N, C-alpha and C positions, 0 to 999 in steps of 0.2 A: 615625907619625900622618900625616905628610905624604902617605905613600903611600895610606893609607886615605882621606883627604880628597881627594886627586887621583882615586882610582877612583870616588869619590861624584860628582863633578862632571865626569868625563871619560869619554867613551864607550869601552868595552873592546870593540873591534871583534870579538874572537873570542867573547867572552861573548854579544854581541848577536846574532851570526851563528848561535849554537846555541840561542837562545832560540826559544820557540813562535811569537813574533809580532814579529821583527826589525823596528822601526819605520824603519830607515835604508836599507832596500834591498828590492826585490821579494821575495815570498816563494819559497823552493824548493818543488818539487813534494810533498816529503815533510812540508812545513809545512801543507798544506791539511788540512781537518777533514772529519770524517765528516757525512753529510747530517742524521741526526736531531738531534745535539746543536745544529748550526748553526740548524735551524729552530725548535728549542725556545728558543734564545737569542733569535731573532727575535721570537717570540710575547712572551716576557717583556719584550724591549726595547720592543716596540709597545705593551705593557700598561702605558703611561704615564699617570699621573694626569692629564696635560694633556687626555687624551681626555675624561676625565669633566668638566673644567673647561670644555671647549669646548662639550660637550654642554649643560651647564648654562646656559651663555651663549647658545646656540641656542634652547634652549627657552623663554627670555624673550621672544625677539623674532620667531619665525616659528612657524606651527602645525606640529605633529609630523607630520601626513599631509596632503598629500604633501611639503610644502616642505622641512621639516627632513631628511626622508629622502634628497630630492633633493640639497640643498645639501651634506649631510654626504658623501654618495658622490661628488658631483662634485668637491669639495675634495680628498678622499682619492684619487680617481682621477688628478687632476692630479699630486699628489705621488708617486703610484705611477709614472707614466710618466717623470717626472724621476728618481726613485729607480732605475727599471729601466735607463734610459739610463746613468746614472752607475755603477750596480752592474755592468753588463756590462763597462764599462771597467775596473772594478777586477778582475773576474774574469778577463779576458784578459791584463791586465798584471801581475796580482798585486802591484799597488801600492796603497798607502794614499793618503789625500787629500793629505797633505803632499808626496808624491812626483808625484801626477797634476797638481797645480797648478803644479809646476815644469815640466812639459811645455808647458803653455799660456802660463804667465806669465813663464817664465824662472827661474833659480836664486835670483836676488835678488827678482824680481817676486812670487815665490810668498808672500813675507812679507805682502803686502797681504791676499790671501784668507784666508790660514791664520791670521794674528793675528786677523782680523775674526771668523772663525768659531770660533776658540779662545775668544774673549772671550764669545761669544754661547753657545757650549755649556757654558762655566763657569757662565754665568747660568742655563742650564737645570739645571745640577747643584744650584744654590742653590735653584731652584724645588722640586727633588725632596727636598732636605734639609728645606726648610720644610714640605712636604707630609707627611713622615714625623712631623714633630713636632706639625703639627695633628692628624693622625690619632689620636695618642694622647692629646694635651691637649684637643683640641676647642676650642682657644682660641689667638689668637696673643699674648696678654698674660700668661699665667701662667708662673711659673718653670719648670713642667713643660715647656712648649714649648720653651724654650731649652735645657734640660738634654737633651731627647730629640732635638732637632734637632742638636745637637753631637754626640750619640752616634752618630746616623745618619751624619753627615758623616765622622766617623772610621772608622766601620764600612765604608762605601763606599770610603774610602781604602786600608784595610788590605786588603780582599778583591780591590780592583782592582790592588794592587801586585803580585799574583802572576799577572796576566795573563788571556788569553782562556781558559784552562783553568779558572780558578776562576769565570769568569763562566758557564760551561756548567754547572758543579756546581751553582750558586745557582739557575738558571733552571729546571732539569728539574723539581725537585719541586713548582714553583709553578704549572705549566701548568694540570693537571686541577682543582686548588682554585680558581683564579682563574675558570675557565669555570663551575663549579658555582655560585660565589658570584655571579658576574654575572647568571646566569640567574634564580637566586633573587631578586635584588634588583629585576629587571624584573618577575617575577611579583608581588612583594609591593607595588610601586607600582601597577600594574593593579588588583589585588585590593583595594587600599585605597580606591579611588574606585568599585567596583562594576562593573568590567569595561571592555572596550576601548571601546565607544561613549561612555561617560562619560568616559574618559581623553581621547579625542579632543575632545570637547566642552570639557573643561577647558583642554586645550592651545590651542584656537582663542581662548577667552576670555583667558586670560593673555597670550598673544603680542600680542593687540590693544592691551594697556595701553602697550607700548613697542616698537612693531614696528620691524624692521630689514630692509632690502632683501635680495633674493636674493644681489646682488653682494657686500654687506657680509658675508652669512653664508658664502658660499663663501671669501672672502678671510680670514676668521676661521679656517676649517678649514685653509686652505693654510698660513696662518702658524703654526698650532699644531705642524706637523710638517716645515715645509719645510727646517729645518736637518738633521733626520735624512734627508731624502730626498738632499740634496746630499753628505752624507758616507757615503752608502751603501757606497761602497768600502771602508770600514773593516772590514766584515764579509764583504761578498761576495768578496773577495780570498781568503777561506779556502775557497771553495767549489771542489769537484773537477769539477763539471759545470755547464754553461750554465744548464740548467733550475733548478738550486738557487739560482744567483745571481739569477735572476728571481723565484724563489719567495720569497726573503727579503723584498724589498720588498712583495711581495703579502701575505704573512703579517703584516708589521708595519702596513701601511696599509689594506688592504680587508678584513681579517679583524679584527685586534686593535683598531686605531684606531676603525673604523666601529662596531664592536660597544660600545666603551667610551663614545663619543659619544652613541649611542642611550641606554645605560643612565644616563648622566649628565643627558641631557635629560628622562628619565623622573622621575629623582629631583628635578630642578630644578622640574617641572611639578607634581608632586603633593605632594612632601614639603619643597618650598623650599630644597633643597640638592642640589647634584651629588654630594656626599661620601657614598657609601652607608654607610660606616661610622657615620655620624651615625644614620640611621634604622634601621639594623640593631642598634645598641645599644639602641634603644627596645624591641626585640623580646625582650629578656632577656640574661642572662649568656652563655648558649651561642651563641645566634645572633650576638650582638654580638662574642663572642670569636672566632668563625670569620670574621666580617668584618675584624676587626682583624688577624688573622694572614694573611688573604689579601692584604689591602692592604699590609702590611709586607713580604711576599714580593714583591709586585708593585714596591713603591718600592725595594726592596733590589736586584733585578735591574735595574730601571730606572737607579738611581743608579750602579751599578757600569758598566752599558753607557754611560752619559751621560759619565761621568767618563773612561771609556777614550778617548772621542773626542778632546778637547783633549790629553790625554796623548800619544797617538801622533802628532798633528798637530805639536806643539810640539817633541817629541822629534826628529821628523824635519827640521824646519826648523832648529832651533838646534843640531842635532848634540849633544844631551845625553842621559844615560842616561834610560831609560824610567822606571825606578823614582824618580829624582830628580823628574822632571815629574809623576809620580803624586802625590807629597807636596806639591808646590807647588800643582798645580791642586786636589787634594783639599782643602786647607787653605783656598784661595781660595773654592772653592764652599761650604765649611762657614760661613764668614763671611758670604757673600752670602746663605746660606740663613735667617739670621736676620731678613732684611728684604724679599728681593726677591719672595717668594711672594705677598704681598699685592697685587702689581702686575702679575699674570700677563696681563690683557688688554692693558694698555699694552705690555707686552714683546713679545707675539706679534704686535701691530700693527706694531712696528718691524721686527722680524724678516721680516714678509711683503712689506715694501717694499725692504729693503736686501740681503737674503740671496739670493734667487733669481738675481739678475743675475751673482753671482759665478761660477756654473757655466756660464752662457752660452758663454763663449769657449771652455771645455774640450769641451762637447759639439760645437760647430761645428768646432773645430780637429782633434778626433778622427774624427768621423764624415764630414764633408764635405770639409775640406781636406786631410788626410793619410791619409783612406781606411783608418783602424784601423791605421796603420803607427806605432805607438809601440814602440820597442825600449829594453829596459832599459839597454843600453850607452849609449844617448844622454844618460842623466842626468848623466854626468860631463863631457859636452861641449856642453852646452846654454849659451846665452848668459846673461848676467846679468838682462837685461830683454827683454820683449816689450811695448813701448809700445801696440801695437794692443789687446792684451788689457786693459790698464789703462784705456785710453780708452773701450774698449767697456763695461766694467764701469761707469765713472762715468756714461756715457750711461743706461745701464739703470737704475742705482740713482737718478739723479735724476729720471727719469721716473716710476719706481715711487713714490718719496717724494712727488713732486708730486701724483700721483693719490691717494695716501693722505691727503693733507691737504686733499683736496676741490678742487684746481685742476682746472679743466676743460680737457681736451686735446681739441681739435676732431677729431670722428670717432672718438675712442677712449674717450669718457667711458662706453661700456658695458661696458668690459674691467676687471676686477678689477686692483688695483695690482700683486699679485704676479706675475700672468701678463704684464701689461704690461711690467714691468721685466725680466722674464727674456727675453721675446721681443725687447725693444729691445736688449738686451745681444748677443743672438745675431744679430741683423740688423746691428748696428753692427760686430760682429767681422768678419763675412762681407764687409761692403762695405769697411771699411777695410783689411782684409788684402788685398783684390784691387786696391784703389787704390795701396796701398804696392808690391804685386808689378808693376803697370804702371810704377812708376817705378824698378823694378830692385831693390827691397829685399824680402827674405823674413825671416821671424823664427822663432825656436824650432825645432820639429822639421822644419818644412818647409824651413829652411836646411840642415839635416843630410840630409833626404831628397834634397834637389836636389844636394848633393854626391856622394850615393851614385849618383844617375843619371847625373851626368857622368862619374864614374869607370868605370861600367859601359859608357857609350858610347865612352869611350877605348879600353877593353878590346876592345869589338866592332870598332873601327876596326884595331885591331892585329891 
């Protein structure tokens, strides 16, 4: 019994090393995955119900053409740029987020971003669990909602328990069905009001009742997927080629999320609900049944992909078995799913201001300061803390949060909070790092690279 209990709580280094997706070290070349399964998984992950929710919210506040199209694309494009920058680092280093944050924040300092992201991604998991329950119950109050939501949470936990190979198997059959159902939902709403011109007129009329600014609309889109953008390394580390690593965030954000936001906005404008299963159920048993199956597959894929994120991150930081963290995070997400789904807009508003600054120090440290020189062997020799990264994050998060609360920042009030927070953390890290360097102090990877340079100089002298 003691041995079994110990193996459950303690990492078996040999077993972890032989797994498909060891969270405790960079992937080996043979652990990389083929292109088609990865891109299919990206599409399924991107087909997250939050796209429908975001689109529905946008449709209530800005006209569909051209404002909503522009806001949706601009927000997704910003997330894509961030996701591509992070994804490329994941591809080059073969490291997950838990390892990447150690390079910039230090071995102990990485607890700050990873715990923050893990809590937020578990919250996302709760949203997907709640969405599954609502899809089948069409209500938040019925016993059916609670029963189905609990079933969904346990289903996601069980399938994620078996790792990335299981996620690929779930995502593959859902891709074609999701595209077909989404296109049908778009046609259904436009046909319902008598064509495109009538739809545009209805959109302009409805959005005038409770208008929102373009800045608010873009920030809403950014907040809906910024967490996914900054943890893109979780999936791009499996890519065998650089273009695949960049294609993954493109598929997720520019294809899947933009498509879903448009579908959700159409439903919100015409049918007063972003949830396409609601108005598809009104078309009869067959159409409604197809809609339910499509949404269930989408949520299953998304639920697995979302749960995989905090599992890998917490397993990496706490040095615990991946299966143990799957059970813990899965149960927490299931419990949250019974209540957090109803507070979606408030949740992503918080994400948009607090999450983007986390990745700022990593981007600057990798691309500008260390010139893409991150070595796997550095992980065991990194210092515990990089105070520059922690301070830079606090600067960015403070500015992003202040802007999200309506506080006017002179000269910057035109910028949406998520971008402001990210840029502030990047600038703060760059400036503070060089200030520290001028005083004779270097941190993180830079300190190790400096030692390597010094050794090489000594060799050259000899």
